[in-house]
Residue frames as qw, qx, qy, qz and C-alpha x, y, z in Angstrom:
[[0.613, -0.133, 0.361, -0.690, -1.22, -24.83, -10.88],
 [0.598, 0.145, -0.751, -0.238, -0.93, -28.36, -12.03],
 [0.385, -0.164, -0.863, 0.284, -2.81, -30.79, -9.71],
 [0.131, 0.153, 0.442, -0.874, -5.15, -28.07, -8.31],
 [0.294, 0.531, 0.784, -0.128, -8.85, -28.10, -8.70],
 [0.222, 0.582, 0.456, 0.635, -10.66, -26.03, -11.33],
 [0.284, -0.892, -0.336, -0.104, -12.09, -23.89, -8.45],
 [0.609, -0.595, 0.069, 0.520, -8.61, -23.24, -7.01],
 [0.487, 0.123, 0.386, 0.774, -7.29, -22.29, -10.35],
 [0.025, 0.758, 0.398, 0.515, -10.18, -19.83, -11.04],
 [0.453, -0.861, -0.142, 0.181, -9.68, -18.30, -7.45],
 [0.613, -0.361, 0.212, 0.670, -5.84, -17.88, -8.25],
 [0.375, 0.382, 0.467, 0.704, -6.68, -16.22, -11.51],
 [0.172, -0.869, -0.354, -0.301, -9.11, -13.85, -9.92],
 [0.568, -0.728, -0.015, 0.384, -6.51, -12.96, -7.27],
 [0.571, -0.058, 0.335, 0.747, -4.00, -12.32, -9.88],
 [0.127, 0.646, 0.460, 0.595, -6.48, -9.96, -11.71],
 [0.374, -0.892, -0.253, 0.020, -7.28, -8.13, -8.46],
 [0.619, -0.505, 0.133, 0.586, -3.59, -7.51, -7.87],
 [0.436, 0.250, 0.450, 0.738, -3.06, -6.48, -11.48],
 [0.021, -0.788, -0.397, -0.469, -6.04, -3.94, -11.31],
 [0.520, -0.809, -0.167, 0.216, -4.83, -2.75, -7.92],
 [0.608, -0.137, 0.228, 0.748, -1.48, -1.98, -9.50],
 [0.257, 0.501, 0.461, 0.686, -3.15, 0.08, -12.12],
 [0.305, -0.864, -0.341, -0.212, -5.32, 2.00, -9.66],
 [0.638, -0.580, -0.026, 0.507, -2.18, 2.63, -7.45],
 [0.489, 0.037, 0.329, 0.807, -0.31, 4.15, -10.45],
 [0.052, 0.571, 0.415, 0.707, -3.20, 6.45, -11.43],
 [0.424, -0.787, -0.252, -0.372, -4.89, 7.28, -8.06],
 [0.098, 0.535, -0.635, 0.549, -2.17, 6.58, -5.41],
 [0.315, -0.079, -0.916, 0.235, -2.37, 4.27, -2.45],
 [0.121, 0.112, 0.485, -0.859, -4.58, 6.55, -0.30],
 [0.565, 0.242, -0.049, -0.787, -7.43, 6.44, -2.90],
 [0.188, 0.043, -0.958, -0.214, -7.50, 2.66, -3.46],
 [0.618, 0.005, 0.279, -0.735, -11.03, 1.47, -3.43],
 [0.341, 0.013, 0.939, 0.028, -12.31, -2.16, -3.50],
 [0.505, 0.640, 0.441, -0.376, -15.51, -0.91, -5.25],
 [0.342, 0.782, -0.313, -0.417, -13.38, 0.50, -8.05],
 [0.125, -0.360, 0.908, 0.175, -11.37, -2.70, -8.38],
 [0.459, 0.284, 0.824, -0.171, -14.69, -4.64, -8.57],
 [0.479, 0.747, 0.094, -0.452, -15.91, -2.32, -11.29],
 [0.252, 0.689, -0.603, -0.313, -12.86, -2.89, -13.37],
 [0.226, -0.186, 0.955, 0.055, -12.98, -6.56, -12.77],
 [0.434, -0.070, -0.586, -0.681, -16.54, -6.64, -13.96],
 [0.409, -0.356, -0.832, 0.119, -18.17, -8.00, -10.84],
 [0.412, -0.799, -0.240, -0.366, -20.38, -6.57, -8.10],
 [0.044, -0.704, 0.501, -0.501, -18.55, -5.15, -5.09],
 [0.781, -0.394, 0.357, -0.329, -19.76, -7.95, -2.78],
 [0.961, 0.226, -0.130, 0.087, -18.08, -10.55, -5.01],
 [0.439, 0.653, -0.446, 0.426, -14.70, -9.01, -4.55],
 [0.428, -0.615, 0.453, -0.484, -15.00, -9.26, -0.72],
 [0.994, -0.086, 0.046, -0.044, -15.02, -13.11, -1.11],
 [0.808, 0.340, -0.163, 0.453, -11.38, -12.68, -2.19],
 [0.369, 0.221, -0.309, 0.849, -10.11, -9.49, -0.48],
 [0.285, -0.638, -0.687, 0.197, -11.92, -8.41, 2.68],
 [0.184, -0.907, -0.157, 0.344, -10.79, -4.66, 2.99],
 [0.363, 0.910, -0.170, 0.107, -8.78, -1.91, 1.46],
 [0.323, -0.747, 0.580, -0.041, -5.91, -2.70, 3.92],
 [0.805, -0.046, 0.583, 0.098, -5.93, -6.29, 2.83],
 [0.671, 0.712, 0.152, 0.137, -5.62, -5.09, -0.81],
 [0.075, 0.910, -0.393, 0.104, -2.69, -2.82, 0.11],
 [0.618, -0.500, 0.606, 0.024, -0.90, -5.70, 1.92],
 [0.847, 0.288, 0.420, 0.153, -1.22, -7.79, -1.35],
 [0.472, 0.856, -0.035, 0.210, 0.18, -4.99, -3.28],
 [0.246, -0.840, 0.479, -0.063, 3.04, -4.37, -0.76],
 [0.795, -0.186, 0.570, 0.084, 3.95, -8.15, -0.80],
 [0.756, 0.556, 0.303, 0.164, 3.78, -8.10, -4.64],
 [0.308, 0.924, -0.158, 0.165, 5.95, -5.14, -4.91],
 [0.459, -0.690, 0.560, -0.009, 8.62, -6.31, -2.46],
 [0.819, -0.002, 0.565, 0.101, 8.72, -9.58, -4.24],
 [0.682, 0.690, 0.142, 0.198, 9.08, -8.20, -7.70],
 [0.032, 0.935, -0.340, 0.091, 11.82, -5.80, -6.58],
 [0.585, -0.517, 0.624, 0.036, 13.78, -8.66, -4.79],
 [0.833, 0.283, 0.448, 0.156, 13.24, -11.01, -7.92],
 [0.470, 0.876, -0.047, 0.101, 14.62, -8.10, -10.21],
 [0.225, -0.826, 0.512, -0.073, 17.71, -7.79, -7.88],
 [0.755, -0.188, 0.625, 0.061, 18.27, -11.59, -7.81],
 [0.788, 0.518, 0.290, 0.160, 17.91, -11.86, -11.74],
 [0.275, 0.923, -0.249, 0.099, 20.42, -8.93, -12.18],
 [0.363, -0.658, 0.659, -0.022, 23.03, -10.71, -9.94],
 [0.832, 0.089, 0.547, 0.037, 22.47, -14.03, -11.89],
 [0.657, 0.696, 0.222, 0.189, 22.95, -12.29, -15.06],
 [0.026, -0.976, 0.217, -0.008, 25.81, -10.07, -13.90],
 [0.426, 0.633, -0.608, 0.218, 29.60, -10.48, -13.59],
 [0.865, -0.398, -0.291, 0.093, 30.85, -13.13, -11.38],
 [0.461, 0.353, -0.318, 0.750, 32.98, -10.56, -9.57],
 [0.415, -0.639, -0.563, 0.321, 32.45, -9.78, -5.83],
 [0.225, -0.223, -0.038, 0.948, 33.86, -6.22, -6.44],
 [0.194, -0.140, -0.408, -0.881, 30.77, -5.38, -8.69],
 [0.177, -0.413, -0.891, 0.061, 28.01, -6.90, -6.47],
 [0.013, -0.584, -0.420, 0.695, 26.95, -3.68, -4.72],
 [0.146, 0.321, -0.337, -0.873, 26.82, -1.85, -8.08],
 [0.208, -0.152, -0.873, -0.414, 24.70, -4.65, -9.64],
 [0.169, -0.545, -0.768, 0.290, 22.26, -4.57, -6.69],
 [0.008, -0.551, -0.202, 0.810, 22.12, -0.76, -6.71],
 [0.180, 0.189, -0.509, -0.820, 21.48, -0.46, -10.40],
 [0.212, -0.315, -0.883, -0.276, 18.70, -3.13, -10.28],
 [0.106, -0.556, -0.636, 0.524, 17.04, -1.34, -7.41],
 [0.036, 0.480, -0.050, -0.875, 17.07, 1.95, -9.32],
 [0.180, 0.061, -0.693, -0.696, 15.96, 0.56, -12.52],
 [0.178, -0.432, -0.881, -0.072, 13.05, -1.14, -11.01],
 [0.126, -0.576, -0.460, 0.663, 12.10, 1.99, -8.97],
 [0.104, 0.395, -0.246, -0.879, 12.09, 4.26, -11.94],
 [0.207, -0.089, -0.826, -0.517, 10.02, 1.83, -13.86],
 [0.446, -0.532, -0.712, -0.109, 7.54, 1.43, -10.99],
 [0.047, 0.345, -0.320, 0.881, 7.51, 4.79, -9.09],
 [0.635, -0.417, -0.027, -0.650, 3.99, 4.29, -7.58],
 [0.920, -0.255, -0.296, 0.019, 4.74, 0.87, -6.26],
 [0.563, 0.180, -0.421, 0.688, 8.19, 2.01, -4.98],
 [0.174, -0.428, 0.155, -0.873, 6.37, 4.87, -3.28],
 [0.807, -0.412, -0.178, -0.385, 3.95, 2.44, -1.54],
 [0.874, -0.140, -0.345, 0.311, 7.01, 0.46, -0.26],
 [0.603, -0.140, -0.208, 0.757, 9.45, 3.38, 0.72],
 [0.053, 0.482, 0.152, 0.861, 7.39, 6.57, 0.52],
 [0.360, -0.288, 0.267, -0.846, 4.85, 8.35, 2.61],
 [0.093, 0.152, 0.945, -0.275, 2.90, 5.92, 4.85],
 [0.318, -0.433, -0.624, -0.568, -0.80, 5.41, 3.79],
 [0.308, -0.305, 0.367, -0.823, -3.01, 6.99, 6.40],
 [0.804, -0.151, 0.207, -0.537, -4.66, 4.34, 8.61],
 [0.932, 0.218, -0.283, -0.066, -2.69, 1.45, 7.18],
 [0.416, -0.650, 0.632, -0.067, -0.19, -0.68, 9.16],
 [0.644, 0.346, -0.655, -0.190, 1.51, -3.44, 7.15],
 [0.903, -0.375, 0.099, -0.185, 1.11, -6.74, 8.94],
 [0.121, -0.723, 0.677, 0.059, 4.65, -7.89, 9.89],
 [0.717, -0.061, 0.692, -0.052, 3.78, -11.54, 9.62],
 [0.712, 0.554, 0.429, 0.052, 3.08, -11.11, 5.91],
 [0.415, 0.899, -0.054, 0.131, 5.45, -8.30, 4.81],
 [0.383, -0.804, 0.438, 0.120, 8.73, -8.62, 6.74],
 [0.751, -0.087, 0.593, 0.277, 10.08, -11.73, 4.85],
 [0.607, 0.584, 0.362, 0.400, 9.53, -10.29, 1.40],
 [0.020, -0.996, -0.028, -0.077, 10.47, -6.79, 2.67],
 [0.504, -0.715, 0.452, 0.173, 13.87, -7.77, 3.84],
 [0.906, 0.242, 0.271, 0.216, 14.89, -9.90, 0.86],
 [0.496, 0.796, -0.106, 0.331, 16.87, -7.05, -0.87],
 [0.209, -0.844, 0.433, -0.236, 18.86, -6.10, 2.20],
 [0.835, -0.312, 0.453, 0.008, 19.61, -9.78, 2.95],
 [0.827, 0.463, 0.154, 0.278, 20.88, -10.16, -0.68],
 [0.199, 0.895, -0.241, 0.319, 22.95, -6.95, -0.29],
 [0.535, -0.664, 0.508, -0.123, 24.55, -8.32, 2.98],
 [0.916, 0.011, 0.382, 0.125, 25.41, -11.61, 1.09],
 [0.616, 0.715, -0.003, 0.331, 27.03, -9.69, -1.65],
 [0.093, -0.875, 0.374, -0.294, 29.07, -7.81, 0.87],
 [0.769, -0.437, 0.465, -0.028, 30.03, -10.87, 2.68],
 [0.900, 0.327, 0.198, 0.209, 31.28, -12.37, -0.63],
 [0.376, 0.824, -0.225, 0.360, 33.41, -9.33, -1.31],
 [0.409, -0.743, 0.468, -0.251, 34.91, -9.61, 2.35],
 [0.919, -0.170, 0.354, 0.023, 35.54, -13.29, 1.99],
 [0.778, 0.530, 0.073, 0.330, 37.54, -12.58, -1.26],
 [0.597, -0.387, -0.041, 0.701, 39.75, -10.19, 0.64],
 [0.359, 0.531, 0.361, 0.677, 38.65, -7.16, -1.31],
 [0.261, -0.900, -0.228, -0.265, 37.76, -4.83, 1.52],
 [0.358, 0.386, -0.446, 0.723, 40.19, -2.57, 3.32],
 [0.545, -0.613, -0.552, 0.149, 39.45, -2.79, 7.05],
 [0.147, -0.916, 0.093, -0.362, 39.75, 0.27, 9.30],
 [0.761, -0.055, -0.378, 0.524, 42.93, 0.30, 11.50],
 [0.105, 0.036, 0.948, -0.298, 41.97, 0.47, 14.29],
 [0.218, -0.460, -0.772, -0.381, 38.59, -0.81, 14.03],
 [0.254, -0.412, 0.168, -0.859, 36.10, 1.65, 15.70],
 [0.011, -0.168, -0.891, 0.423, 34.30, 0.59, 18.99],
 [0.226, -0.396, -0.597, -0.660, 30.63, 0.64, 18.32],
 [0.155, -0.133, 0.547, -0.812, 29.24, 0.34, 21.83],
 [0.007, 0.418, 0.905, -0.077, 26.00, -1.02, 23.19],
 [0.753, 0.054, 0.610, -0.239, 23.34, -1.53, 22.20],
 [0.609, 0.620, -0.282, -0.407, 24.30, -1.52, 18.69],
 [0.140, 0.414, -0.898, -0.058, 26.93, -4.34, 19.05],
 [0.414, 0.071, 0.838, -0.349, 24.17, -6.50, 20.51],
 [0.685, 0.523, 0.203, -0.465, 21.79, -5.72, 17.78],
 [0.389, 0.638, -0.603, -0.279, 24.55, -6.47, 15.20],
 [0.105, -0.287, 0.943, -0.133, 25.38, -9.74, 16.87],
 [0.566, 0.279, 0.678, -0.377, 21.69, -10.84, 16.79],
 [0.647, 0.638, -0.055, -0.414, 21.23, -9.96, 13.11],
 [0.252, 0.590, -0.746, -0.177, 24.47, -11.71, 12.22],
 [0.319, -0.071, 0.919, -0.221, 23.42, -14.88, 14.14],
 [0.628, 0.409, 0.438, -0.497, 20.05, -14.80, 12.54],
 [0.649, 0.692, -0.155, -0.276, 21.37, -14.62, 9.00],
 [0.922, -0.091, 0.239, 0.289, 24.54, -16.84, 9.57],
 [0.443, 0.864, -0.151, 0.184, 26.87, -14.05, 8.28],
 [0.779, -0.245, -0.049, 0.575, 30.63, -13.98, 8.78],
 [0.291, 0.732, 0.051, 0.614, 31.06, -10.31, 9.00],
 [0.408, -0.159, -0.474, 0.764, 32.90, -8.21, 11.67],
 [0.063, -0.736, -0.502, 0.450, 31.12, -5.53, 13.53],
 [0.091, -0.562, 0.159, 0.806, 32.70, -2.66, 11.71],
 [0.040, -0.036, -0.757, -0.651, 31.61, -4.14, 8.31],
 [0.054, -0.556, -0.828, 0.044, 28.12, -4.66, 9.65],
 [0.041, -0.737, -0.316, 0.596, 27.83, -1.13, 10.63],
 [0.002, 0.404, -0.425, -0.810, 29.15, 0.15, 7.18],
 [0.031, 0.224, 0.891, 0.394, 26.76, -2.19, 5.48],
 [0.001, 0.718, 0.597, -0.357, 23.84, -0.40, 7.36],
 [0.045, -0.651, 0.114, 0.749, 25.17, 2.81, 5.83],
 [0.019, -0.156, 0.731, 0.664, 25.33, 1.39, 2.32],
 [0.033, 0.508, 0.858, 0.074, 21.78, -0.04, 2.61],
 [0.010, 0.790, 0.467, -0.398, 20.30, 3.28, 3.72],
 [0.132, -0.568, 0.323, 0.745, 22.54, 5.21, 1.35],
 [0.138, 0.116, 0.838, 0.515, 21.39, 3.18, -1.62],
 [0.013, 0.661, 0.744, 0.098, 17.67, 3.58, -0.96],
 [0.114, -0.752, -0.189, 0.621, 18.20, 7.25, -0.05],
 [0.127, -0.354, 0.496, 0.782, 19.68, 7.85, -3.39],
 [0.030, 0.298, 0.871, 0.389, 17.05, 5.96, -5.26],
 [0.058, -0.715, -0.646, 0.261, 14.35, 7.77, -3.35],
 [0.077, -0.632, 0.080, 0.767, 15.75, 11.21, -4.23],
 [0.021, -0.104, 0.726, 0.679, 15.72, 10.13, -7.92],
 [0.011, -0.414, -0.879, -0.236, 12.36, 8.57, -8.02],
 [0.102, -0.812, -0.527, 0.230, 10.56, 11.53, -6.11],
 [0.388, 0.675, 0.111, 0.618, 12.61, 14.23, -7.94],
 [0.540, -0.782, -0.207, 0.232, 13.99, 15.54, -4.75],
 [0.552, -0.142, 0.173, 0.803, 17.14, 16.89, -6.47],
 [0.244, 0.704, 0.040, -0.665, 14.91, 19.36, -8.44],
 [0.804, 0.516, 0.285, -0.073, 14.14, 18.97, -12.13],
 [0.629, 0.738, -0.108, 0.221, 17.08, 20.81, -13.52],
 [0.431, -0.821, 0.375, 0.017, 19.80, 20.47, -10.90],
 [0.459, -0.391, 0.745, 0.286, 21.66, 17.51, -12.57],
 [0.496, 0.460, -0.377, -0.633, 21.72, 16.83, -16.22],
 [0.630, 0.203, -0.739, -0.123, 22.53, 13.17, -16.10],
 [0.702, -0.487, 0.309, -0.416, 20.95, 11.32, -12.99],
 [0.988, 0.069, -0.123, 0.063, 22.42, 7.97, -14.16],
 [0.536, 0.505, -0.383, 0.558, 25.94, 9.42, -14.04],
 [0.272, -0.603, 0.354, -0.661, 25.18, 10.89, -10.65],
 [0.910, -0.272, 0.088, -0.299, 23.95, 7.58, -9.39],
 [0.870, 0.238, -0.291, 0.318, 27.20, 5.83, -10.54],
 [0.232, 0.509, -0.467, 0.685, 29.12, 8.27, -8.24],
 [0.666, -0.459, 0.236, -0.538, 26.82, 7.38, -5.41],
 [0.995, -0.044, -0.087, -0.038, 27.85, 3.81, -5.97],
 [0.541, 0.513, -0.416, 0.520, 31.45, 4.84, -5.95],
 [0.201, -0.539, 0.463, -0.674, 30.91, 6.38, -2.47],
 [0.872, -0.296, 0.105, -0.375, 29.07, 3.29, -1.28],
 [0.913, 0.185, -0.272, 0.243, 31.89, 0.97, -2.38],
 [0.349, 0.540, -0.428, 0.635, 34.29, 3.40, -0.66],
 [0.550, -0.548, 0.229, -0.587, 32.36, 3.11, 2.53],
 [0.976, -0.155, 0.050, -0.144, 32.77, -0.63, 2.53],
 [0.468, -0.627, 0.548, 0.297, 36.43, -0.41, 1.74],
 [0.782, 0.354, 0.426, 0.286, 36.28, -1.60, -1.86],
 [0.303, -0.257, 0.298, 0.868, 38.62, 0.23, -4.34],
 [0.378, 0.773, 0.302, -0.410, 36.88, 2.88, -6.21],
 [0.713, 0.326, 0.396, 0.479, 37.70, 2.87, -9.88],
 [0.274, -0.472, 0.091, 0.833, 39.76, 5.84, -11.12],
 [0.420, 0.741, 0.517, 0.084, 38.01, 8.18, -13.67],
 [0.428, 0.258, 0.175, 0.848, 39.19, 10.81, -15.99]]
C-alpha cells in the first residue's frame, strides 16, 4: 500500500478484517446465516459503521466468493510453479491442488461449488473472472500436453454437432487456445469430473466408511481423467 493515504490504508485494513471475520462466520454458521451485525460485533464497531464498507449481506457474500475463487486459483498456480516441468503431470498437479485447498477450506469450497445461498445471485461482473481462473489454467495445462505430442487422438475424431461446435469455437477464440474440437470436449469432461470428485470428497457423499483411503481413490480418479484426455496412464501393481 505504498503511496496511498493513511485513510486509504485504514480502509483497506478494515476491509481485510471484514473478509477475515466473514470467513470465520462462514465456517461456523454457514453462508445462509451470515450477518453484517454479527461481523460488526466481532469487528468491535456499531453495525452502522460496517455499512460504510459493506452495504449488505449479499455484498459480503460477493467479497467472500471473490476471495475464495482467488485463493483457490492462487493455490493452483503455486502448485504448478513448484511442480515438475512435465506436461504429462499438469492435470494431476492441478487436481491435487484443488482437492487440498477444498479439504482445508470446506466451508469456502461449499460457498463456491455447493448449494446456492437462498436469495443470493453472484454478480457476474465481479465473480466470473476470478471464478474461471482455475478452468483457464487447466485448459492451458491440457494445451501444453497436446503441444508436446503426449495425447492420443481418437481415430476417427467424433463429430460434435451444433451448437456445441459453435460454443467451443467461441471459447477457443476468446482464450487463444490451439486445441481441436475433440480435445476441447474432453477437457470439459475433465473439468467437471475433477470438481465432481472433489465435491464428493468434501461433502462426504461417498459415505464415511465406503473407502478407507480417499487420497488413493482420488489418484485413481486422476488416472481416469488423464485417460479421457488421451494421456498414458501409469501402470500400477
